C-alpha positions, -999 to +999 in steps of 0.1 A: +000+000+000+015+033-011-001+064+006+009+100+007-007+130+023-019+163+008-031+193+028-067+203+021-071+236+002-075+267+024-104+290+019-095+324+004-091+351+031-094+383+011-128+392-002-130+398-040-129+435-050-158+447-071-148+454-107-131+488-107-147+501-139-181+493-126-173+511-093-160+542-111-191+543-133-214+538-103-198+564-081-197+589-110-233+582-117-243+587-081-225+620-081-241+633-113-276+623-100-269+642-068-257+673-086-287+673-110-310+667-080-296+697-062-302+718-092-339+708-092-341+722-057-328+756-068-351+785-074-372+783-042-357+814-027-387+826-007-394+792+008-357+788+016-356+820+036-388+812+055-374+778+064-341+795+075-361+818+099-379+788+113-346+768+119-330+798+136-361+802+159-361+764+167-324+765+176-331+794+200-361+776+216-338+745+220-312+768+236-285+755+212-253+776+214-252+805+190-233+799+157-218+833+163-198+821+193-179+797+170-175+823+143-161+847+169-132+822+176-123+821+139-124+858+134-096+864+160-072+864+130-074+866+092-051+835+089-074+813+110-105+822+092-088+817+058-076+782+070-112+774+079-125+786+045-098+766+028-107+735+048-144+739+038-135+743+002-108+716-003-111+688+022-147+675+018-145+656-015-108+647-015-110+631+020-141+611+011-126+599-022-093+590-005-113+570+021-132+551-005-100+543-026-082+531+005-111+508+015-113+495-021-076+486-020-072+474+016-107+465+029-129+454+000-157+441+021-159+474+041-156+493+009-189+479-003-205+487+031-192+523+031-203+529-005-238+517+003-240+538+035-227+568+016-253+564-012-281+560+013-272+591+033-267+611+001-300+600-014-319+609+018-301+643+020-312+650-016-348+642-008-346+667+021-330+693-001-359+690-025-386+690+003-371+716+026-350+742+007-330+762+033-309+793+031-276+790+050-270+813+080-245+835+060-275+847+039-299+853+069-296+888+082-312+878+115-281+857+124-257+886+123-231+863+109-204+871+084-200+853+051-164+845+058-156+830+024-168+861+006-150+886+029-118+867+036-117+840+009-113+816-006-149+810-017-165+781-036-197+799-042-207+827-065-237+850-063-268+828-057-285+843-087-258+834-112-243+803-095-254+774-117-229+749-104-243+745-069-276+749-050-268+772-022-303+767-007-296+731+003-281+736+038-300+708+056-287+683+061-249+691+060-232+664+038-199+680+048-205+668+083-223+636+074-196+624+050-168+634+074-185+614+102-188+584+080-151+586+071-141+588+107-164+559+118-152+538+088-115+543+097-121+535+134-140+503+124-114+491+099-082+498+117-067+487+150-042+514+157-042+528+193-046+563+179-074+555+154-099+574+175-081+606+164-099+602+131-129+617+150-111+650+148-121+652+112-158+655+118-152+677+148-131+701+128-156+699+100-184+709+124-165+738+137-157+750+101-192+747+087-207+765+116-180+791+121-180+800+084-218+804+085-224+778+059-246+756+082-267+757+113-262+733+142-294+715+132-279+708+097-252+687+113-276+671+138-299+660+110-270+647+090-258+627+120-293+612+125-295+601+089-261+585+091-272+567+123-302+553+106-281+542+076-256+525+098-283+507+117-299+493+085-266+486+066-244+466+090-207+466+086-191+432+078-174+413+106-137+417+110-115+391+094-077+388+090-078+414+063-104+438+078-089+439+113-059+460+102-031+435+103-003+439+078+007+403+079-017+374+077-025+354+108-013+318+108-038+294+093-045+264+115-031+231+102-057+210+085-061+172+088-040+155+061-060+138+034-049+103+025-044+099-012-040+065-027-050+046+004-068+013-002-058+011-038 
């Protein structure tokens, strides 16, 4: 009798990445739908200002801290307020894209989860933008706030009457804050570094910036956080595996029982 042993085949550890061309088309399509949807919400100036007065009144009834207290901190120096304006203008999209690219390359299963959550939050935000047009606090004289981007620069917005690239009456919810919070939560979930909780500084800084530059009310961020919470509850993150737990080297695979080949021939 001549027998030899062969190890059984190990199951693949790394989840398969979605096809990159499909993902690029999907993300680009979602972005275009969102931009077109925001344009549909434009043109409701009167309603947007009425809603802004209501939001401002509700915040005072709820005794939320005044947005002006945050702006006063930024206005202590021209350099600080310019940094805040630059952060608002340049960090939002690049940080989110970098987050998705990193997940796609290093945590494919979590990439799919994050993309679904991002799409759900953005779609819900678009519906709210259509249903509740809202002028930002920088446009509302009752707030007494300064449009820091217009005064100090840089600004990503032109005059509302001629700005055809963005809908400036879509303040609620704040996707600046919602996306930043998702990025931080995603990085905390998918990494195991002891300092990974520092990623929460990203949404914290974003909150200070969007309020201090008078682009958003506190309630805009609160609603965005609530939408993200619902999306995270409905779309569960995958369980951690060897590749999703943040290890750079694979964990040892337990030895399998040898399979007898040729026995009994």
